[in-house]
C-alpha positions as CSV (number, residue, x, y, z in Angstrom):
1,X,89.6,122.3,70.3
2,X,93.0,122.9,68.6
3,X,94.6,123.8,71.9
4,X,93.3,120.6,73.4
5,X,94.5,118.5,70.4
6,X,98.0,120.1,70.6
7,X,98.6,118.2,73.8
8,X,98.7,115.0,71.9
9,X,100.8,116.5,69.1
10,X,103.4,117.7,71.7
11,X,103.4,114.3,73.3
12,X,103.9,112.7,69.9
13,X,106.8,115.0,69.1
14,X,108.4,114.4,72.5
15,X,108.0,110.6,72.0
16,X,109.5,110.7,68.5
17,X,112.4,112.9,69.7
18,X,113.2,110.5,72.6
19,X,112.9,107.5,70.3
20,X,115.2,109.2,67.8
21,X,117.8,110.1,70.4
22,X,117.8,106.6,71.8
23,X,118.0,105.1,68.3
24,X,120.9,107.5,67.3
25,X,122.7,106.7,70.6
26,X,122.3,103.0,70.0
27,X,123.4,103.4,66.3
28,X,126.5,105.3,67.3
29,X,127.4,102.6,69.8
30,X,126.8,100.0,67.2
31,X,128.9,101.8,64.6
32,X,131.7,102.2,67.0
33,X,131.6,98.6,68.0
34,X,131.5,97.6,64.3
35,X,134.6,99.7,63.6
36,X,136.4,98.1,66.4
37,X,135.4,94.6,65.1
38,X,136.6,95.5,61.6
39,X,140.0,96.7,62.9
40,X,140.4,93.7,65.2
41,X,139.6,91.3,62.3
42,X,142.0,93.1,60.1
43,X,144.7,93.0,62.8
44,X,144.2,89.3,63.4
45,X,144.4,88.7,59.6
46,X,147.7,90.7,59.4
47,X,149.1,88.7,62.4
48,X,148.2,85.4,60.8
49,X,149.5,86.4,57.4
50,X,152.8,87.7,58.9
51,X,153.3,84.4,60.7
52,X,152.8,82.4,57.5
53,X,155.1,84.6,55.5
54,X,157.7,84.4,58.4
55,X,157.6,80.6,58.2
56,X,157.9,80.7,54.4
57,X,160.8,83.1,54.5
58,X,162.6,81.1,57.2
59,X,162.4,78.1,54.8
60,X,164.6,80.0,52.4
61,X,168.3,79.7,53.5
62,X,170.1,82.3,51.4
63,X,169.7,85.9,50.5
64,X,169.6,85.0,46.8
65,X,166.6,82.8,47.5
66,X,164.9,85.7,49.4
67,X,165.3,87.8,46.2
68,X,164.1,84.9,44.0
69,X,161.2,84.9,41.6
70,X,159.6,81.8,43.2
71,X,159.3,83.4,46.7
72,X,158.0,86.6,45.1
73,X,155.3,84.7,43.3
74,X,154.3,83.0,46.5
75,X,154.1,86.3,48.3
76,X,152.0,87.8,45.4
77,X,149.6,84.8,45.7
78,X,149.2,85.3,49.5
79,X,148.8,89.1,49.0
80,X,146.0,88.5,46.4
81,X,144.1,86.1,48.6
82,X,144.4,88.1,51.8
83,X,144.1,91.6,50.3
84,X,147.4,92.7,52.0
85,X,150.8,94.0,51.0
86,X,154.0,92.1,51.9
87,X,157.6,92.9,51.6
88,X,160.8,91.5,53.1
89,X,163.9,93.5,54.1
90,X,167.4,92.6,55.3
91,X,168.9,93.6,58.7
92,X,169.8,97.0,57.2
93,X,166.2,97.7,56.2
94,X,166.8,97.3,52.5
95,X,163.7,95.8,50.8
96,X,164.7,92.5,49.1
97,X,161.3,91.4,47.6
98,X,157.7,92.5,47.5
99,X,154.3,91.1,46.8
100,X,153.6,93.6,44.0
101,X,152.1,91.9,40.9
102,X,154.0,94.3,38.5
103,X,157.3,93.1,37.1
104,X,159.3,96.0,38.6
105,X,158.2,96.7,42.1
106,X,158.5,100.3,43.4
107,X,159.4,99.1,46.8
108,X,162.4,96.8,46.1
109,X,165.6,98.5,46.9
110,X,164.1,101.1,49.2
111,X,165.5,101.3,52.7
112,X,163.4,101.6,55.9
113,X,164.2,104.4,58.3
114,X,166.3,103.5,61.4
115,X,163.4,104.2,63.7
116,X,161.2,101.7,61.9
117,X,164.0,99.2,61.7
118,X,164.7,99.6,65.4
119,X,161.1,99.1,66.3
120,X,161.0,95.9,64.3
121,X,164.1,94.7,66.0
122,X,163.0,95.6,69.5
123,X,159.6,93.8,69.6
124,X,158.3,90.5,68.2
125,X,155.9,91.0,66.6
126,X,156.1,94.7,65.8
127,X,152.8,96.6,65.2
128,X,152.2,100.2,64.0
129,X,149.8,102.4,62.1
130,X,151.1,105.0,59.7
131,X,153.3,105.5,56.7
132,X,156.4,103.8,58.1
133,X,158.2,107.2,58.1
134,X,157.3,107.9,54.4
135,X,157.7,104.4,53.1
136,X,154.0,104.4,52.1
137,X,152.2,107.4,50.7
138,X,149.1,106.6,52.7
139,X,148.5,105.2,56.2
140,X,148.6,101.5,56.7
141,X,148.1,99.0,59.5
142,X,151.5,97.2,59.7
143,X,152.7,94.1,61.4
144,X,156.4,92.9,61.3
145,X,158.1,89.7,62.4
146,X,161.8,88.8,62.3
147,X,163.2,86.1,59.9
148,X,165.2,83.7,62.0
149,X,166.7,84.6,65.3
150,X,165.4,81.5,67.1
151,X,167.6,78.9,68.9
152,X,170.6,81.2,68.7
153,X,170.5,81.8,64.9
154,X,171.1,85.3,63.6
155,X,168.2,87.4,62.3
156,X,168.3,87.3,58.4
157,X,165.8,90.1,57.9
158,X,162.2,91.1,58.6
159,X,158.8,90.4,57.2
160,X,156.4,93.3,56.9
161,X,152.7,92.7,56.3
162,X,150.4,95.8,55.8
163,X,146.9,96.7,54.9
164,X,145.8,100.1,53.7
165,X,143.7,101.9,56.3
166,X,141.4,103.3,53.7
167,X,140.2,99.8,52.8
168,X,139.1,99.1,56.3
169,X,137.5,102.5,56.7
170,X,135.7,102.3,53.3
171,X,134.1,99.0,54.4
172,X,133.1,100.7,57.6
173,X,131.8,103.7,55.6
174,X,129.6,101.4,53.6
175,X,128.2,100.0,56.8
176,X,127.5,103.5,58.0
177,X,125.5,104.3,54.8
178,X,123.6,101.1,55.1
179,X,122.8,101.9,58.8
180,X,121.7,105.5,57.9
181,X,119.3,104.2,55.2
182,X,117.9,101.6,57.5
183,X,117.7,104.1,60.4
184,X,115.8,106.6,58.2
185,X,113.3,103.9,57.1
186,X,112.8,102.6,60.6
187,X,112.4,106.1,62.0
188,X,109.9,107.0,59.3
189,X,107.9,103.9,59.9
190,X,108.0,104.3,63.7
191,X,106.9,108.0,63.5
192,X,104.1,107.1,61.1
193,X,102.9,104.3,63.4
194,X,103.2,106.4,66.5
195,X,101.3,109.3,64.8
196,X,98.5,107.0,63.7
197,X,98.4,105.5,67.2
198,X,98.1,109.0,68.8
199,X,95.5,110.0,66.3
200,X,93.5,106.9,67.2
201,X,94.0,107.5,71.0
202,X,93.1,111.2,70.8
203,X,90.0,110.7,68.7
204,X,87.7,109.7,71.6
205,X,89.2,112.4,73.8
206,X,88.6,115.0,71.1
207,X,85.0,113.7,70.8
208,X,84.6,114.0,74.6
209,X,85.8,117.6,74.5
210,X,83.4,118.4,71.7
211,X,80.6,116.6,73.6
212,X,81.4,118.5,76.8
213,X,81.2,121.7,74.8
214,X,77.8,120.7,73.5
215,X,76.7,119.9,77.0
216,X,77.7,123.4,78.1
217,X,75.4,124.8,75.4
218,X,72.5,122.6,76.6
219,X,72.7,119.8,74.0
220,X,72.7,116.5,75.9
221,X,72.4,114.3,72.8
222,X,76.2,114.2,72.1
223,X,77.9,110.8,72.5
224,X,81.4,109.5,71.9
225,X,81.9,106.7,69.3
226,X,82.6,103.3,71.0
227,X,86.3,102.5,71.4
228,X,87.0,98.9,70.3
229,X,89.6,98.1,73.1
230,X,88.9,97.4,76.7
231,X,91.8,99.6,78.0
232,X,91.8,102.8,79.9
233,X,90.6,104.8,76.9
234,X,87.8,102.3,76.3
235,X,86.7,102.4,79.9
236,X,86.8,106.2,79.9
237,X,84.7,106.3,76.7
238,X,82.1,103.9,78.2
239,X,82.0,105.9,81.4
240,X,81.6,109.2,79.5
241,X,78.7,107.8,77.5
242,X,77.1,106.5,80.6
243,X,77.5,109.9,82.2
244,X,76.0,111.5,79.1
245,X,73.0,109.2,79.3
246,X,72.5,110.0,83.0
247,X,72.8,113.8,82.3
248,X,70.3,113.4,79.4
249,X,67.9,111.5,81.7
250,X,68.3,114.1,84.5
251,X,67.7,117.0,82.1
252,X,64.6,115.3,80.8
253,X,63.4,114.7,84.3
254,X,64.2,118.3,85.3
255,X,62.2,119.6,82.3
256,X,59.3,117.3,83.2
257,X,59.6,118.2,86.8
258,X,59.4,122.0,86.0
259,X,56.5,121.4,83.6
260,X,54.6,119.2,86.2
261,X,55.2,121.6,89.1
262,X,54.1,124.5,86.9
263,X,50.9,122.7,86.0
264,X,50.2,121.5,89.5
265,X,50.8,124.9,91.0
266,X,48.9,126.8,88.3
267,X,45.7,124.8,88.7
268,X,45.0,125.5,92.4
269,X,46.3,129.1,92.1
270,X,44.0,129.8,89.2
271,X,41.0,128.3,91.0
272,X,41.8,130.3,94.2
273,X,42.4,133.5,92.3
274,X,39.2,133.1,90.1
275,X,36.9,132.3,93.0
276,X,38.4,135.0,95.2
277,X,37.9,137.6,92.5
278,X,34.3,136.4,92.0
279,X,33.6,136.9,95.7
280,X,35.2,140.3,95.7
281,X,33.5,141.7,92.7
282,X,30.1,140.2,93.6
283,X,29.9,137.9,90.6
284,X,29.2,135.0,93.0
285,X,25.9,135.4,94.7
286,X,25.9,135.4,98.6
287,X,23.9,132.1,98.7
288,X,26.9,130.3,97.0
289,X,29.7,132.1,98.8
290,X,30.1,129.3,101.4
291,X,30.4,126.7,98.7
292,X,33.2,128.6,96.8
293,X,34.9,129.4,100.1
294,X,35.1,125.7,100.8
295,X,36.5,125.1,97.3
296,X,39.2,127.8,98.0
297,X,40.0,126.2,101.3
298,X,40.3,122.7,99.7
299,X,42.6,124.1,96.9
300,X,44.7,125.9,99.5
301,X,45.2,122.7,101.4
302,X,46.0,120.8,98.2
303,X,48.6,123.5,97.4
304,X,50.0,123.2,100.9
305,X,50.3,119.4,100.5
306,X,52.1,119.8,97.2
307,X,54.6,122.3,98.7
308,X,55.2,120.1,101.7
309,X,55.7,117.0,99.5
310,X,58.1,118.9,97.3
311,X,60.1,120.0,100.4
312,X,60.2,116.4,101.7
313,X,61.2,115.2,98.2
314,X,64.0,117.7,98.1
315,X,65.3,116.6,101.5
316,X,65.4,113.0,100.4
317,X,67.1,113.9,97.1
318,X,69.7,115.8,99.0
319,X,70.6,112.7,100.9
320,X,69.1,113.4,104.2
321,X,70.0,110.5,106.5
322,X,67.4,108.2,107.8
323,X,67.3,107.4,111.6
324,X,67.9,103.7,112.0
325,X,66.2,102.4,115.0
326,X,64.6,99.1,116.2
327,X,60.7,99.0,116.2
328,X,57.8,96.7,115.9
329,X,56.7,96.6,112.3
330,X,53.4,94.9,113.0
331,X,52.3,97.4,115.6
332,X,53.3,100.3,113.3
333,X,51.2,98.9,110.5
334,X,48.2,98.4,112.7
335,X,48.4,101.9,114.2
336,X,48.7,103.4,110.7
337,X,45.7,101.5,109.3
338,X,43.5,102.7,112.2
339,X,43.7,106.2,110.9
340,X,41.7,105.2,107.8
341,X,38.7,103.7,109.7
342,X,36.2,106.4,108.7
343,X,37.3,106.4,105.0
344,X,37.1,102.6,104.8
345,X,33.6,102.6,106.3
346,X,32.5,105.5,104.0
347,X,33.5,103.5,100.9
348,X,32.0,100.2,102.3
349,X,35.4,98.5,102.2
350,X,36.4,95.6,104.4
351,X,39.9,95.5,106.0
352,X,41.9,92.2,106.3
353,X,45.0,92.3,108.4
354,X,47.3,89.2,108.0
355,X,49.8,89.6,110.9
356,X,52.1,87.0,112.3
357,X,51.5,85.8,115.9
358,X,55.1,86.7,116.9
359,X,56.1,90.4,116.6
360,X,58.5,91.3,113.8
361,X,61.1,93.8,114.7
362,X,62.9,95.7,112.0
363,X,65.5,98.5,111.7
364,X,64.6,101.7,110.0
365,X,63.2,105.3,110.4
366,X,59.8,104.6,112.0
367,X,58.4,108.0,111.1
368,X,59.4,107.7,107.4
369,X,58.2,104.1,107.1
370,X,54.9,105.1,108.7
371,X,54.5,107.5,105.9
372,X,55.2,104.7,103.4
373,X,52.5,102.6,104.8
374,X,50.1,105.6,105.1
375,X,50.7,106.5,101.4
376,X,50.2,103.0,100.2
377,X,47.0,102.5,102.2
378,X,45.7,105.9,101.2
379,X,46.4,105.0,97.5
380,X,44.7,101.6,97.8
381,X,41.5,103.2,99.3
382,X,41.3,105.8,96.6
383,X,41.4,103.2,93.8
384,X,39.6,100.2,95.4
385,X,36.1,99.4,94.2
386,X,33.3,99.8,96.7
387,X,32.3,96.7,98.7
388,X,35.7,95.1,98.2
389,X,38.5,94.1,100.6
390,X,41.8,95.8,101.4
391,X,44.3,93.2,102.4
392,X,47.4,94.2,104.4
393,X,50.0,91.5,105.1
394,X,53.2,91.4,107.1
395,X,55.6,88.4,107.1
396,X,59.3,87.6,107.2
397,X,61.3,85.5,104.7
398,X,65.0,85.0,104.0
399,X,66.2,87.4,106.6
400,X,63.9,90.3,105.6
401,X,60.5,91.6,106.5
402,X,57.8,92.0,103.8
403,X,54.8,94.3,103.9
404,X,52.1,94.1,101.2
405,X,49.1,96.5,100.6
406,X,46.5,95.0,98.2
407,X,43.3,96.4,96.8
408,X,40.7,95.2,94.3
409,X,39.7,97.5,91.5
410,X,41.0,98.9,88.2
411,X,44.4,97.6,87.3
412,X,47.4,99.7,86.3
413,X,48.2,99.2,82.5
414,X,51.4,97.2,82.0
415,X,53.1,99.9,80.0
416,X,52.7,102.3,83.0
417,X,54.0,99.9,85.7
418,X,57.7,101.0,85.2
419,X,56.6,104.7,85.5
420,X,54.3,104.3,88.6
421,X,57.0,105.6,91.0
422,X,58.0,108.6,88.9
423,X,57.4,112.2,90.1
424,X,54.0,113.6,89.2
425,X,53.0,110.5,87.3
426,X,49.3,109.8,87.1
427,X,47.7,107.2,84.9
428,X,45.6,108.6,82.2
429,X,43.1,105.7,82.6
430,X,40.8,104.6,85.3
431,X,43.2,105.1,88.3
432,X,43.3,108.9,87.6
433,X,40.1,110.0,89.2
434,X,41.9,111.3,92.3
435,X,41.7,115.1,92.3
436,X,43.3,115.5,95.6
437,X,46.6,113.8,94.8
438,X,49.7,115.7,93.8
439,X,51.6,112.8,92.1
440,X,54.4,112.6,94.6
441,X,53.1,109.9,97.0
442,X,54.5,106.9,95.3
443,X,57.7,108.7,94.4
444,X,58.2,109.5,98.1
445,X,57.5,105.9,99.0
446,X,60.2,104.7,96.6
447,X,62.8,107.3,97.8
448,X,62.2,106.4,101.5
449,X,62.6,102.6,100.7
450,X,65.7,103.4,98.6
451,X,67.2,105.4,101.5
452,X,66.8,102.2,103.6
453,X,68.6,100.3,100.8
454,X,65.5,98.0,100.4
455,X,63.2,97.1,97.5
456,X,59.6,97.9,96.5
457,X,57.7,96.4,93.7
458,X,54.1,96.4,92.3
459,X,51.9,93.9,90.6
460,X,48.6,94.7,88.9
461,X,46.6,92.0,87.2
462,X,43.2,90.3,87.3
463,X,41.7,93.3,89.1
464,X,44.1,93.1,92.0
465,X,46.9,95.6,92.6
466,X,49.5,94.9,95.3
467,X,52.4,97.1,96.5
468,X,55.1,95.1,98.4
469,X,58.2,96.5,100.1
470,X,61.0,95.0,102.2
471,X,62.9,96.0,105.4
472,X,65.9,94.6,107.2
473,X,65.1,92.6,110.3
474,X,66.6,93.7,113.6
475,X,69.6,91.6,114.7
476,X,67.8,89.8,117.5
477,X,64.6,89.1,115.6
């Protein structure tokens, strides 16, 4: 069973791995997009701040004012609010003022490299990422704009606005950690739910495997617990239990069949063997030999009928096709009933035939259906009381032909009516006096009618027992 259960575990592992890979791929794409968004927002903030500082610096007309405390305080306020660093330099790259909150700024008086100054002079605005050729100790995002230079005026200097790269990356790092924690929680929940789901789905299949193993050992009582959903697993569970019920019934019938056949064969064989030994060893006197020889002959014929009936039953159970042909049902019934004339007179019975004036043509296997009528009439004569009437009726109704064989005598107990067509079934009550029967006649009747895809039913009450079966009418009837 472990090998069978491992299929679900492998499927579970594969599903979790695929889900994890998809989740990781989605997460990496999300993180990359988030980093790009953070950088873009930071860049837009630097551009906006650089433009504001440019306008503020252009409002100052002299270099002395660019170095003034008032402008520096304004730059410090902007720097605090925006989380950026600002400094202004002249056209030679010398830093004139800075947004540092300390009284003595470490940047004032420093000079930018010619390369940086050339870049700031060549493009408006100027954007770069790095240390500005050693001006900063760490990497920064930097945006620069010229002070003046519009409408023919000379450039008075340059505004530099920067943001430390580590600040942006640290925010992104916090987002990564948050994502990793959420991802771990989601993956754990998803794996747990998927595991429980597979456990629930595999339970009925594991039970089916165990039940099948018990079937192989001859135990047909195993069943699978009902599945509470009407999906494929539920349908499979229902079908499996239905199959189990059918196998159990077939096994019960097989055991009963073997027991019944053994009993039915043992009785005539024992009789034949016992009487034959008695004749051979002289136990039976010569005056009674004829009587016992007649008994042996009767038992031999009964045994022959049993074997023939079993062969016919086997042919029907193997699905032997019936020959569908058009014939006159009324004529077939009358011809069959004529064979019982001597037996009817011997038991002082009267025969009533209720036949329609117009002939009724049906489609079916005439030989097989003749046997149906023969068995039903034979059965009715056996169990009819003396000096009563046998009533045989034929009629058509709702597109089908009906044939009914009715006798008056002991009724079949209600609890035995559902079993009357079973193999080797004989009532233990008053309808069991028949010593010649083998218990297959009514079973054969049902199988023949079923092979024609028609119905047969029996009623037995108030001293009257009636067997009725249907047949399909011929097309032009």
